[in-house]
C-alpha positions, 0 to 999 in steps of 0.5 A: 647408296650409289656414290655421286661424283661431279667433275667440272672441266673436261681437260686432261685432269677432269677426263683422267679423274672421271675415267679413273673413278669409273674404273674404281667404281662401276656403279657410281654416278659420274657427271662431267660439266664441259664448257667447250663444245669438243670432247677431250683433245690434246692441248699439247698438240695444238702448237704442232697443229698450228705449225701444220705438222698434225692434222686437226682430227689427230688432235682429238683424244676422245669421241662423244661416244667414249663418254657413253662407253664409260657411262659418264654423263657429259654436258658440253657447252655447259658451265657451273654458275654456282657451287654450294660447297656446304649442301653439295649442289652444282648449278649450271648456266642451263638451269640444271642442278647436280648433287654430289658426294665429292667434286673435282674442280678442274676448270683451268683458265681463259687468256687474260685480256690484252693489257696494252693501251688501245688493244681493245680497238684491235679487232683482229686480236686472238689468244691461244688457249683452245682448239677454236683459238688455233683454228681462228689463228690458222685461218687469219694468219694464212690470209694476211701478211704480218702477224704481231706476237706479244708476250715473253712466255711459253704461249708467246713463243709457241705463237711466234714459232708456229706462225713463222713455221707456216711461212705465210706471214711475217712475224714480229715478236715483242716482249717486255723482258730482255729475252724469252722466259727471262725468269728461267733462262739467263742472257745466253739462253735467251740469246740462243733462242733469239738466234734460232728464231731469227734464222726462222725469220722472226723479228725480235723486239725486246725490253720494250712494250707497245704504248699505242695502237692505231690504224695505218694504210688499212693495217694496224700500227703498234708504236713502242715505248722505245720508238719502234713502229710495227705494222700488222694485220693480226695480233696474237698474244700470251700474258697468262690466264684468269682462272675460272674460280667464279662458281666457288669464289665465296667458299674456298681459299683462293690465291690466283687459283684454288688453294689445296693441300698435298692431297689436292683437297680444297678448304671445303669438304669433299671438294678437290682441285686439279690441273692449271687451277690448283695451287697445290702444296708441292712436296718437291719444293715444300711450298704451294705451287701452280703448274700449267703442264699437261702431264702435271694435270694428268697426274693430278687427275689420277691422285684426285680420283683416288682421294675422292674415292676414299684414299689419302694419297699425297701428290708428288710428281716432276712436271715436264714440258717438251716442244720444238724450239725454232727447229731445235728442242726445248725441254723443261723439267721440275721447278724453275725460278719463275715459280720458285725464286732463289734456286741455286743453278749450274749451266753450260752452253754453246751458241755455235753448237746451239745447245744450252743446259741449266740445272736448278737445286734447292737444299742440294737436291736437283729440283729442275732443269731447262735444255735447248738442243738435244735433251740427252740425259733427260730421263735420268735427270727426272729420275734424280728429281723424283728420288729427292736424293741429296747431290753429293758430287760436284753439281757441274757433273750433272750437266754432262749427259755422259755422267748420267748413264746408269 
């Protein structure tokens, strides 16, 4: 019998899984359900595209022809409306029905709606998740004078950095926390981010939030709890994702996303989850975890493909995220306190020399790191995390890249 696979989602987790399944089994039936109209593109490149540092066509990683070449049956602008995990049938918005022997759910999420009172009345309001979102932000931000960014997460930062880098509109960034990534960076790390951002022309409003939106002189006006008034033409924001769990909500265990074991298996038979939507058992911290990074999703796709084809493999990897930081570099590796509170840490920094390094430990094992400035020693730190070895020497020594050479 020809084995039948269905992959929901054509991000990097779904694409990797489908292509690896094809390599393992030239005869299998592989159906991919893709909600967007585009073939696979590089989400990690969207901030560079927003900054104007990469051309739009360079963001794409596959063509429509590539799916045919791999004999993958892809359905764009299509999504699952219901998955019967007992009888193993997927129903779509186009009235199609696909039967499967194993399924991967890698549907990711959509930006949560803006939570601030009156934000629904701001017609120029854009999230930042897809290529189409990025196109819309570029077009609008280049034609107006003032852009307001809200949210103290990575998405908020990428918006503030990207729009200000274009040097067309003035950017104000409002966040509820006292600094960017308040659960990961401490005050000095937040201070360095602000110092770099202000040098690029970004106005920061911290420990504050908007309580009212109105119209003023043909613009929008945001009024904050602490009395700030900000005029703007475009609101962009990042406040997290709502995950596309609707088609399977009744039949699998959910906890913001879809809960899996360390092999990416859900609570339903022959159903796997990968990428942003997977709340997977993370062997690195020995608890469930959810990661929104590209390389984590890609690594999930590989393990899911092997297990869907009959293997019994645990997922273990060190997620990484590297981006520019207002002309410097921000690198995050492994697990940080926003997902695993209570980690032990050591740090070093210099606001004058514009660098900051902080390492996180659990049970004397290095589990995470964040760096602003040249990410020297990054590969060695990842190697130490992967090894899961106990750190016998003083932890402070690992902060100096000179001590990380082989």
